[in-house]
N, C-alpha and C positions, 0 to 999 in steps of 0.2 A: 189706735188701735191700727197702726198702718202694717207689721207684720202679721202676712196672709198664712204665711207658713208655722205660724206660733198658735197655742194655744188658749183660748181666753182665758184671763183669769179667773171668770165667775161660772167657767166648766173646767177649774181644776180636775175632777174626778171623772172628768172622761175623754176620751183618745180623737180627740175632735180639733183637727185645727180651724183661724178664722174663714180662710177657704171653705171649706166643707162645709164650716155654719151657714155662710150665706149661701152656698147648694142648696144645703139642703132647706133653709124656708124660701128658697125659690122653686123647688122642683119635686121636694118630698112630699110624701102621701101625708094625708091630710092629719092623723094623727102625730107621726113624727113632727110635725111642723107645729103642732099646736105645745107639744114636749116639750120644743126647744126654748117657743113662744113665750112659756110660763117662766124658763128657767131662768131666761134674759130678764123676763119683769122682773123675777124674786129675787135673784144675786145680781146682776149688773147695776154700777153707778147709773144715776138716774139718765146724766149727759149721755152713756156709753150707748142706754137702749136705744137711740134714737142710730147708732151707727148699723142696727139692725132691723130695724122695726120701721113704721110707720104709724101714725097715729089711727088712719085708718084700719092699720091690720089688728090694732088692739080694738077698735069698738068692733067692726066686724068680725070678729073669733070672741069677743068677752065673756058671753055666756060660756063656752067651753074652755076658757080658758080662767076665767076667774077661780073653779074650785080649786087649780094648781097654785094660786098665791102665795098661803098662807098667813104671815105675820103683812106680809107684802099687799095683800090684798083692800085694806083701809086705804093705804095710799094712793093706788091708782083707783078705786073708786073715788073718791076725795076730788081725783085730778077730773076725770070725764066728769064729774056732776059739774063742775066749775064751769070745764069747757063745755058743756052743754048749755048750761044759763047762760054763759057768755056768747052762745051762738055758734062756738069753731067748730063744733060737731054735732050731730044729729043723733 
């Protein structure tokens, strides 16, 4: 995802560029940030998630993000559980 002025494929229905998404995640209000974090976790390919979010972002906001993940929630819950078991996150 090198083209900062392009729309991310996982936000095909939103008029937001990659640069704007990065700015929202950095400086947006909490509600807006959580909405986009959830959309990224729900819609983006696993390897692309890390271009926008950190593990810390996910762990710190999990309780607020999880209800918005739909079918992808189980995938992310599994990862968090395994990361915790391995001592990679708290």
